[in-house]
Structure formats: structure tokens, C-alpha cells
C-alpha positions in Angstrom: 18.4 -11.2 12.1 18.4 -12.7 8.6 15.7 -15.2 9.7 13.5 -12.3 11.0 13.9 -10.4 7.8 13.0 -13.4 5.7 10.0 -14.1 7.9 8.6 -10.6 7.3 9.2 -10.6 3.5 6.3 -10.8 1.1 7.5 -14.1 -0.4 7.5 -15.8 3.0 3.9 -14.8 3.8 0.8 -16.7 2.8 -1.6 -14.3 1.2 -4.2 -12.9 3.7 -7.1 -10.6 3.4 -5.4 -8.5 6.1 -2.6 -7.7 3.6 -5.0 -5.3 1.9 -4.2 -2.9 4.7 -1.4 -1.9 2.3 -4.0 -0.1 0.2 -5.3 1.7 3.2 -1.8 3.0 4.0 -2.0 4.8 0.7 -5.3 6.4 -0.5 -7.5 3.4 -0.1 -10.7 3.5 2.0 -13.3 1.1 3.2 -17.1 1.4 2.9 -19.2 -0.5 5.4 -22.7 -1.8 4.7 -25.1 -2.8 7.4 -22.2 -3.2 9.8 -21.5 -6.7 8.7 -19.9 -6.4 5.2 -17.5 -3.9 3.7 -15.7 -3.2 0.5 -12.3 -1.6 -0.2 -11.7 1.0 -2.9 -8.7 3.0 -4.1 -8.1 5.4 -7.0 -5.6 3.8 -9.3 -4.7 5.2 -12.7 -1.7 3.3 -14.0 -2.7 0.1 -15.9 0.1 -1.9 -14.4 -1.1 -1.0 -10.9 -4.6 -1.9 -11.8 -3.6 -5.4 -13.0 -1.3 -5.9 -10.0 -3.9 -5.0 -7.5 -6.7 -7.0 -9.1 -4.4 -10.0 -9.1 -3.3 -9.4 -5.5 -7.0 -9.3 -4.4 -7.7 -12.5 -6.3 -4.8 -14.3 -4.6 -6.6 -13.5 -1.4 -9.9 -14.8 -2.6 -11.3 -11.2 -3.0 -12.8 -10.3 -6.3 -12.0 -6.7 -7.5 -12.6 -4.7 -10.6 -11.6 -1.2 -11.9 -14.4 1.1 -12.8 -14.7 4.8 -13.6 -14.9 7.1 -10.6 -18.4 7.6 -9.3 -19.0 10.5 -6.9 -22.2 8.8 -5.6 -20.1 5.9 -4.3 -17.7 8.1 -2.5 -14.9 8.3 -5.0 -13.7 11.6 -6.4 -14.9 10.9 -10.0 -11.6 12.0 -11.4 -10.3 8.6 -12.6 -10.4 4.9 -12.4 -11.1 3.3 -9.0 -10.5 -0.3 -8.0 -13.3 -1.7 -5.9 -14.0 -5.0 -4.3 -17.5 -6.4 -3.7 -19.1 -6.0 -0.3 -17.8 -9.0 1.8 -18.0 -10.2 5.3 -14.3 -11.0 5.5 -13.5 -7.3 4.8 -15.6 -6.1 7.7 -12.8 -6.7 10.3 -10.3 -4.7 8.2 -12.9 -1.8 7.9 -13.5 -1.9 11.7 -9.8 -1.8 12.4 -9.1 1.2 10.2 -12.4 3.0 10.9 -14.1 6.0 9.4 -12.5 8.5 9.4 -9.5 6.3 8.6 -7.1 5.6 11.5 -4.0 3.4 11.9 -4.9 0.5 14.1 -3.1 0.3 17.5 0.0 -1.8 17.2 0.0 -1.9 13.4 3.4 -3.0 11.9 3.4 -3.7 8.2 5.0 -6.8 7.0 6.4 -7.5 3.5 3.0 -8.4 2.0 1.4 -5.2 3.3 4.3 -3.2 2.0 4.1 -4.9 -1.3 0.5 -3.8 -1.8 1.4 -0.3 -0.7 4.2 -0.2 -3.3 1.9 -1.6 -6.0 -0.8 0.9 -5.2 1.3 4.1 -5.1 5.1 3.6 -4.6 7.5 5.5 -6.9 11.0 6.9 -7.3 11.8 10.6 -6.9 15.2 12.2 -6.8 17.1 9.0 -5.9 14.7 8.1 -3.1 11.7 5.8 -2.9 8.4 7.3 -1.9 5.5 5.6 -0.3 2.7 8.2 -0.8 0.2 8.8 2.0 -3.5 9.7 2.1 -3.9 13.5 1.9 -7.4 13.1 3.3 -6.1 11.4 6.4 -3.1 13.5 7.6 -3.5 12.2 11.2 -2.3 8.8 9.9 1.0 10.1 8.6 3.1 10.2 11.8 1.7 6.8 12.9 2.6 5.2 9.6 6.1 6.7 9.8 6.5 5.1 13.3 5.0 1.8 12.0 7.5 1.7 9.2 10.4 2.1 11.6 9.0 -0.8 13.7 9.5 -3.2 10.8 13.1 -2.1 10.4 12.6 0.5 7.7 13.3 4.0 8.9 11.9 6.7 6.7 11.4 10.4 6.5 8.0 12.2 6.3 8.2 14.7 3.4 5.9 16.8 1.3 5.5 16.1 -2.4 4.0 18.4 -5.0 1.6 15.9 -6.4 0.8 13.5 -3.5 0.7 15.9 -0.6 2.9 13.8 1.7 4.9 10.6 1.5 7.3 8.5 3.5 10.7 8.7 1.9 13.1 5.8 2.0 16.7 6.7 1.1 20.1 5.1 1.3 21.4 1.8 0.0 20.9 -0.2 3.1 17.3 1.0 3.7 16.4 0.5 0.0 17.9 -3.0 0.1 15.7 -3.7 3.1 12.6 -2.4 1.3 13.4 -4.6 -1.7 13.9 -7.6 0.5 10.5 -7.0 2.2 8.4 -6.4 -0.9 10.0 -8.9 -3.3 10.2 -8.7 -7.1 8.1 -6.5 -9.3 4.4 -7.3 -9.6 4.6 -8.0 -13.4 6.6 -6.6 -16.3 5.2 -3.0 -16.3 6.4 -1.4 -13.1 10.2 -1.8 -13.5 10.9 2.0 -13.3 8.6 2.5 -10.3 9.5 -0.6 -8.2 12.3 -0.9 -5.7 15.2 -2.3 -7.7 18.9 -3.0 -7.4 19.7 -1.0 -10.5 18.1 2.1 -9.0 19.8 1.5 -5.7 23.2 1.6 -7.4 22.4 5.1 -8.5 21.8 6.4 -5.0 24.4 4.3 -3.1 
């Protein structure tokens, strides 16, 4: 069992473009151009998240930048949005997740995908760790709940005042599993919002 858990951890995975599915588990979306290229975009306000996601994209050979929201480009215009360029290697990801967004058949997130989900939106709330979901794609929520269970991380679907819905991970064993999968914080900024042993001691 220990070997399987290590195999699925973020640190054991070579960075892949497919890992960017973690952003689509949150509020990310894809935009397709001419059927052969696509870009990925996600609203992201916190500076540490912006830096972490731009770095994660670069590790996968995908350039990304944070710009003000632009309603004409499909964003809500209410805050910063991380966008990649239109790229052919993002087209398969866009095709898998579709428009409107859907969870691909057989999707099971590994540590690298979960790490990007955490970097994009994860946070603590009342002694539990929340993985926020896309309020504009409610049909994906139950499927992502099932997918999380498939990677050995049972969670609970719960409403949240500010995010709409989230997957809640609670309990020392499950939080330890999440930490093992996603690895250490993505930089010095997110210590209070990243899965952490110190926070797990509070809820054990």
C-alpha cells in the first residue's frame, strides 16, 4: 500500500500538461480555438496562488500570465485571471473536459492534479480542509467526490457560504493522506492554507 501511495504522490510524478486538470476541478475552464488549440484560464486573486500556478504551468512547458478579468474573453471581470496561451497540447485536455465542463470518464486525480487543485483554491475551514468546486458546473460535484474516493481520499460534499460547494476532507488519517499526495507547500506564502501537519494536530 505504501508503494501505491508514493506512486500517486505529486513528488513521484513527472510534470505533465494533463496535471492542469487540477485547475478544472476548481473554477478553471478551457477555451478552444479552431478546434485544434485551446487555452486554460482560472480566476485567482491571492498573489501566492498566482505565483504557484504560473510556476506550475512553466514546469509543464506552458506559459501563463495573470491579467485583469476581461468579460469579452469569457471571464467574469471581477478580478485577476490566470491564462495560458492557445496551444495545441492543451486541446486534448479541453476535449476531455468539454464545454459545458464535465468530468472525463474514469478520471482519478493523482497527487500532481490534487496539488494544482490545492494551489488554485484549497483552504482550511473549521478544522477541515476544503477543495472548492466550480459553482457554474454543479453536475461535476458528485463525480469529483467519487473520483476523490477512488484515489483513497474519502471526502464529503458540503455547501460553503463563499464558494458554493466544496469537497471537505476531515480527520487525521485523511488529512495525512492528502498531505502525502500533494507534497510540501508551493512556496512560502500559503502556509496557513496548505495541508499541514501542524493543522492536522488541531483536528486529530
